[in-house]
C-alpha positions in Angstrom: 116.7 102.4 83.4 113.2 101.3 84.3 110.9 103.8 86.0 109.0 102.1 88.8 105.9 104.0 89.8 105.2 101.9 92.9 108.3 103.1 94.9 107.5 104.2 98.4 108.7 107.7 98.8 109.4 107.5 102.6 111.5 104.4 103.2 110.3 104.1 106.8 106.8 103.7 105.6 107.4 100.3 103.9 106.6 98.3 107.1 103.3 100.3 107.7 102.3 99.8 104.0 103.0 96.1 104.2 100.8 95.9 107.4 98.1 97.9 105.6 98.2 95.6 102.6 97.9 92.5 104.9 95.0 94.0 106.8 93.2 94.9 103.5 93.8 91.4 102.1 92.3 89.9 105.2 89.2 92.0 105.0 88.5 90.8 101.5 89.4 87.2 102.2 92.6 86.9 100.3 95.4 84.9 102.0 98.7 86.9 101.5 102.0 85.6 102.7 105.2 87.5 103.4 107.3 87.9 100.3 106.2 86.7 96.8 102.5 86.4 96.1 102.7 85.7 92.3 100.2 82.9 92.7 97.3 85.3 93.3 94.8 85.7 90.5 94.3 89.1 89.0 90.9 89.3 90.7 92.4 88.6 94.1 95.2 91.1 93.6 92.8 93.7 92.3 90.5 93.2 95.3 93.3 93.9 97.7 94.4 97.0 95.8 90.8 98.2 95.6 90.3 97.7 99.3 93.4 99.7 100.0 92.3 102.6 97.8 88.8 102.5 99.4 90.3 102.7 102.9 92.6 105.6 101.9 89.8 107.6 100.3 87.7 107.0 103.4 90.5 108.2 105.7 91.0 111.3 103.5 87.2 112.1 103.6 87.2 111.6 107.3 90.0 114.1 107.6 88.0 116.7 105.7 85.1 116.5 108.2 
């Protein structure tokens, strides 16, 4: 059985994560569509993921203040 590391632990969070991903993609100028986005380049996909991580780190740091 394959072990997927990108499973969302809280099922109700999927919609919020999808919205977060779309917002992050918009901020870096990547046009995501609902569903399959396999036509993205590695650079585009990486920039979306990087933006998401950047925003999560910022939110965590803000919470520490």
